[in-house]
C-alpha positions as CSV (number, residue, x, y, z in Angstrom):
1,M,27.3,139.0,111.2
2,A,24.5,140.0,109.0
3,S,24.1,143.7,106.7
4,H,21.9,144.5,104.9
5,G,24.6,145.9,102.0
6,E,20.6,147.0,99.8
7,I,21.6,150.9,99.1
8,F,20.6,150.8,95.4
9,D,20.9,154.6,95.8
10,I,24.3,156.4,94.4
11,S,24.8,157.7,97.4
12,G,27.8,157.1,99.6
13,P,31.1,159.9,100.5
14,V,30.6,162.5,97.5
15,H,31.7,164.9,99.2
16,L,36.0,163.3,98.3
17,L,34.6,163.4,95.0
18,T,36.6,166.6,94.4
19,S,38.9,166.4,98.0
20,F,40.1,163.1,98.1
21,D,43.9,162.5,99.8
22,W,45.7,159.8,99.5
23,R,47.6,161.2,103.1
24,N,44.0,161.7,104.9
25,T,43.3,158.4,107.1
26,F,39.4,158.9,106.8
27,H,40.0,159.3,103.3
28,R,41.7,156.0,102.9
29,R,38.8,154.0,105.2
30,S,35.6,155.7,103.0
31,L,37.6,154.5,100.4
32,A,38.0,151.2,101.8
33,A,34.3,151.3,103.0
34,S,33.1,152.3,99.7
35,L,34.7,149.4,97.8
36,V,33.2,146.8,99.7
37,Q,30.4,148.5,99.7
38,G,30.5,147.6,95.9
39,V,31.0,144.4,96.6
40,Y,27.0,143.9,97.9
41,L,26.5,145.7,95.2
42,L,28.1,143.6,92.8
43,E,25.8,140.3,94.3
44,R,22.6,142.3,94.2
45,D,23.8,142.7,90.7
46,H,24.0,138.9,90.2
47,Q,20.3,138.2,91.7
48,R,19.0,141.2,89.6
49,G,20.7,139.4,86.8
50,S,20.9,143.5,85.8
51,H,22.8,144.2,82.9
52,E,25.5,147.2,82.5
53,Q,23.3,150.1,82.2
54,D,21.1,149.5,85.3
55,A,23.9,147.8,87.4
56,H,24.1,150.0,90.7
57,A,28.0,148.1,91.7
58,P,30.2,150.7,89.4
59,P,30.2,154.2,90.7
60,W,31.3,152.7,94.0
61,W,34.5,152.3,92.8
62,E,34.6,154.1,89.2
63,R,34.6,157.3,91.5
64,F,38.0,156.6,93.0
65,H,39.1,155.6,90.0
66,F,39.4,151.7,90.4
67,Q,38.0,149.7,87.7
68,L,36.5,145.9,88.8
69,N,39.6,143.1,88.1
70,R,37.5,140.1,88.6
71,V,34.8,139.0,91.4
72,L,35.7,136.3,93.4
73,V,32.8,133.4,93.4
74,D,32.1,131.1,95.8
75,D,32.0,127.6,94.5
76,S,28.9,126.5,96.4
77,D,26.2,129.2,95.6
78,L,28.6,130.8,92.7
79,S,27.1,134.5,95.0
80,Y,30.1,137.4,95.0
81,F,31.8,137.0,97.9
82,G,34.5,139.5,96.9
83,A,36.0,141.6,94.7
84,I,39.6,142.4,93.4
85,F,39.8,146.3,91.9
86,E,42.4,148.0,90.2
87,L,43.5,151.7,90.8
88,K,43.5,152.9,87.4
89,Y,45.7,156.3,87.5
90,A,47.1,158.4,90.5
91,H,48.5,161.5,90.5
92,P,52.3,161.0,90.4
93,F,52.8,163.3,93.4
94,F,51.5,160.8,95.4
95,Y,54.2,158.6,94.5
96,Q,56.3,160.7,95.7
97,S,55.8,160.3,99.3
98,A,54.4,158.1,101.8
99,P,51.5,156.3,102.2
100,F,50.9,155.3,98.3
101,P,47.8,154.6,97.3
102,P,47.2,151.1,97.0
103,R,47.0,149.1,92.8
104,Y,45.1,146.6,93.7
105,V,41.8,146.4,97.0
106,V,40.6,143.2,97.4
107,A,37.4,144.1,99.6
108,F,34.8,141.0,100.8
109,R,31.0,141.2,101.5
110,G,29.4,139.7,104.8
111,T,26.2,138.3,104.9
112,I,22.9,139.7,102.6
113,M,20.0,139.5,104.7
114,G,16.8,137.8,102.6
115,S,18.4,136.7,99.3
116,S,19.0,134.0,97.5
117,T,22.5,133.8,99.3
118,R,21.4,133.7,102.9
119,S,21.6,130.2,103.4
120,D,25.4,129.7,102.8
121,D,26.4,133.2,104.7
122,M,24.8,131.8,107.6
123,K,26.4,128.6,107.6
124,L,29.5,130.3,107.7
125,N,28.6,133.0,110.4
126,M,28.1,129.5,112.2
127,K,31.9,128.3,111.1
128,C,32.7,131.8,112.1
129,I,31.3,131.1,115.7
130,F,33.4,128.0,116.1
131,D,36.6,129.5,114.6
132,R,35.9,127.3,111.3
133,L,35.9,129.8,109.3
134,E,39.2,129.0,107.8
135,E,38.4,125.4,106.4
136,S,36.1,126.8,104.1
137,S,36.2,127.0,100.0
138,R,35.9,131.2,100.5
139,V,39.0,131.7,102.8
140,R,41.0,129.6,100.7
141,S,40.2,131.3,97.5
142,A,40.5,134.9,98.9
143,F,43.8,133.4,100.9
144,D,45.1,132.8,97.1
145,A,43.7,135.7,95.4
146,V,45.5,138.3,97.6
147,W,48.4,135.3,97.5
148,N,48.7,136.1,93.3
149,M,48.5,139.8,94.1
150,V,51.2,139.7,96.6
151,A,53.4,137.7,94.3
152,M,52.8,139.5,90.9
153,V,53.0,143.0,92.7
154,G,54.1,142.8,96.4
155,P,52.5,143.4,99.3
156,E,52.7,147.5,100.3
157,N,50.1,147.6,96.7
158,V,48.1,145.7,98.0
159,W,44.9,146.3,100.5
160,I,42.6,144.3,101.9
161,A,39.2,145.1,103.7
162,G,35.8,143.6,105.0
163,H,32.7,143.8,106.7
164,S,30.7,141.8,109.0
165,L,31.4,138.1,107.9
166,G,33.6,139.9,105.0
167,A,35.6,141.5,108.0
168,A,36.4,138.3,109.5
169,I,37.6,137.0,106.0
170,A,39.6,140.1,105.0
171,M,41.6,139.2,109.1
172,L,42.2,135.4,108.5
173,V,43.4,136.6,105.0
174,G,45.9,138.9,106.6
175,R,46.9,137.5,109.3
176,N,48.3,134.2,106.7
177,M,49.9,136.8,105.3
178,A,51.6,138.3,108.2
179,K,52.6,134.6,109.7
180,S,54.5,134.6,106.4
181,R,56.1,138.4,106.9
182,Y,53.5,140.6,104.7
183,Q,52.1,142.5,106.4
184,L,49.1,144.1,104.5
185,E,47.5,148.0,104.9
186,T,44.2,145.8,106.3
187,Y,40.6,147.7,106.8
188,V,38.6,145.7,108.9
189,F,34.2,147.1,109.6
190,N,32.3,145.4,112.2
191,P,34.2,142.1,112.1
192,P,32.7,140.1,114.6
193,I,34.9,138.6,117.7
194,I,33.3,135.1,119.3
195,S,33.7,135.7,123.0
196,L,31.1,136.3,126.1
197,P,30.1,140.6,125.1
198,I,30.8,141.7,128.8
199,E,31.5,145.1,126.8
200,R,27.6,145.3,126.6
201,I,26.1,142.7,129.5
202,I,28.0,144.3,132.6
203,P,27.2,148.1,132.3
204,N,29.4,149.3,135.9
205,E,33.4,149.9,134.8
206,T,34.3,148.5,138.0
207,L,32.4,145.0,137.7
208,K,33.8,144.4,133.8
209,H,37.2,145.2,134.9
210,G,36.1,142.4,137.7
211,V,35.0,140.0,135.7
212,R,38.4,140.6,133.0
213,I,40.9,140.1,135.2
214,V,39.5,136.7,136.9
215,S,39.2,135.3,133.0
216,S,42.5,136.3,132.2
217,L,44.2,134.7,135.5
218,L,41.8,131.5,134.2
219,T,43.5,131.9,130.7
220,A,46.7,132.4,131.7
221,G,46.9,129.7,134.3
222,I,45.2,126.4,131.8
223,A,48.3,128.0,129.1
224,T,50.7,127.5,131.3
225,A,49.9,124.2,132.3
226,I,49.3,122.7,129.0
227,D,52.0,124.6,128.0
228,R,54.4,122.8,129.6
229,R,53.4,119.3,128.7
230,R,53.5,120.3,125.6
231,E,56.2,118.6,123.6
232,D,56.1,120.4,120.2
233,R,57.2,123.3,120.4
234,E,57.1,125.9,117.8
235,E,60.8,127.7,117.6
236,E,59.2,130.8,117.0
237,D,56.0,133.0,118.4
238,V,53.8,133.6,115.7
239,F,52.0,135.3,117.9
240,M,55.3,137.8,118.0
241,L,54.9,137.9,114.6
242,L,51.7,138.8,113.7
243,S,52.3,141.6,115.9
244,E,54.0,143.6,113.6
245,W,51.0,143.4,110.7
246,T,48.2,147.0,112.2
247,P,44.5,145.9,110.9
248,Y,43.2,149.1,111.0
249,M,39.8,148.3,113.0
250,F,36.5,150.4,113.3
251,V,33.8,148.9,115.5
252,N,30.3,150.1,117.3
253,P,29.8,149.9,121.0
254,S,26.4,148.9,120.2
255,D,26.8,146.6,117.9
256,T,27.2,143.3,119.6
257,I,29.0,141.8,117.1
258,C,32.0,143.7,117.8
259,A,31.7,145.5,120.0
260,E,33.7,143.3,122.9
261,Y,37.3,144.4,120.8
262,I,36.4,147.5,122.7
263,G,37.0,146.0,126.0
264,Y,39.9,143.1,125.0
265,F,42.0,145.9,123.8
266,E,41.2,148.5,126.8
267,H,41.3,145.3,129.2
268,R,45.0,145.0,128.1
269,E,46.3,148.2,129.0
270,K,44.1,148.1,132.2
271,M,46.3,144.9,133.2
272,N,49.2,146.8,132.6
273,E,48.9,149.4,135.1
274,I,48.1,147.2,137.8
275,G,50.8,145.5,136.9
276,G,49.5,142.1,135.3
277,G,51.1,142.5,132.3
278,S,53.0,139.3,132.7
279,V,49.6,137.6,133.3
280,E,47.8,139.1,130.3
281,R,50.6,138.6,128.0
282,I,50.2,135.0,128.2
283,A,45.2,135.3,128.3
284,T,46.3,137.4,125.5
285,R,46.9,134.3,123.5
286,Y,44.2,132.6,124.4
287,S,40.6,131.6,124.6
288,I,38.9,129.9,127.1
289,G,37.4,128.1,123.8
290,S,40.5,126.9,122.3
291,L,41.8,126.0,125.8
292,V,38.9,123.7,126.7
293,Y,38.0,122.1,123.8
294,G,41.9,121.6,123.0
295,T,41.7,123.6,119.6
296,I,45.2,125.3,121.1
297,G,47.8,122.7,119.2
298,R,45.9,123.2,115.7
299,E,47.4,125.2,113.0
300,S,44.6,128.3,113.0
301,E,44.1,130.6,116.4
302,P,41.1,131.9,116.9
303,L,39.8,134.5,114.9
304,H,39.3,137.6,117.6
305,L,43.4,137.2,119.4
306,L,45.2,140.5,117.8
307,P,48.3,141.7,119.1
308,T,48.2,144.9,117.4
309,A,45.2,147.1,116.2
310,Y,44.4,150.5,115.0
311,M,40.9,150.1,116.6
312,T,38.2,153.4,115.7
313,V,35.1,153.6,117.7
314,N,32.3,155.7,116.6
315,I,30.7,157.2,120.2
316,S,27.8,158.8,118.0
317,P,24.7,157.0,119.9
318,S,22.9,154.9,116.8
319,E,19.1,154.8,116.7
320,S,19.1,151.2,115.7
321,F,21.2,147.5,115.8
322,T,21.2,147.8,111.9
323,Q,22.7,151.6,111.6
324,A,25.2,150.2,114.7
325,H,26.3,147.3,112.6
326,G,25.9,148.7,109.3
327,I,29.3,149.4,106.2
328,E,27.6,153.3,105.6
329,Q,28.5,154.6,109.3
330,W,32.1,154.7,108.3
331,W,32.3,156.7,105.3
332,Q,30.4,159.1,106.7
333,N,31.3,162.5,108.0
334,H,29.3,163.3,110.0
335,F,29.6,160.8,113.2
336,Q,32.4,161.7,116.1
337,W,35.5,159.1,116.3
338,Q,38.3,158.2,118.6
339,S,40.9,156.3,117.4
340,K,43.9,154.6,119.6
341,L,46.7,152.2,118.5
342,Y,47.2,149.2,120.6
343,K,50.2,147.0,120.1
344,F,51.1,143.6,122.2
345,K,54.2,144.8,124.3
């Protein structure tokens, strides 16, 4: 869940400076990724003690006509882990037909290696691995900030975005908002998935599919057995409620942190094709870890259990893990992409 986040040159999607179109999904994705990069550089400027004239961060939002509303500060190390960006203006034409530009974007950075915040970032990464990230002060602060924005201007005017650890925070915030029936436009780049990386460690497609079928059968069997003994069943199916929320997810198959999302969603479709849809509808709601360690009844579910997502995969070769996991790939226009909507049925 680490990212270098250390680019200090004024690069980014310069090809959009004169031709930005809010209706273009690539343009909106590039904007969201640029604002996340702005948060990385905000923290770098903060650590360097940069004055306004020396700061590297502002161009990353100012070029899109946003201004910094406020930063989100970690209570433990006083680092900047997020920021609220406010749109200064947009041409009236864009408000006459959907999709509309957001009035606010709340963005979250990931881990910054080799910096004073690295220790606290890594502690949060460990919380993420054990599905305890929701207990952190960063997530609580992030949720409060987003909730207040939504209360002020409405859910249609607020976006959330994050990369790596920041993507995990954005997913938790977005999921909790969806439980309250507020579906926010959400962009998650290289989100961590806490699952066995079958997509990376098993090259044979047939064997890979077989392992996933066994896992689904095992998960569904345990979940069914436990569920029959539960006395306090929720009246409302939270998983179905979450299915109305469709985050935009961006993953790279060469990134071990997020690659398993590819198999997670593709496997659900394959189970339907072979007649195992009823099993998979049960299995997809749980993880083996939550069942074995008794967390099935707790308030927060494993982070990666998503009913619905619009997933974009970078299918261009990556030269290194750093490139495969980096935020930069998501605003560059020379890569090849595959996008697909996966919806829980």
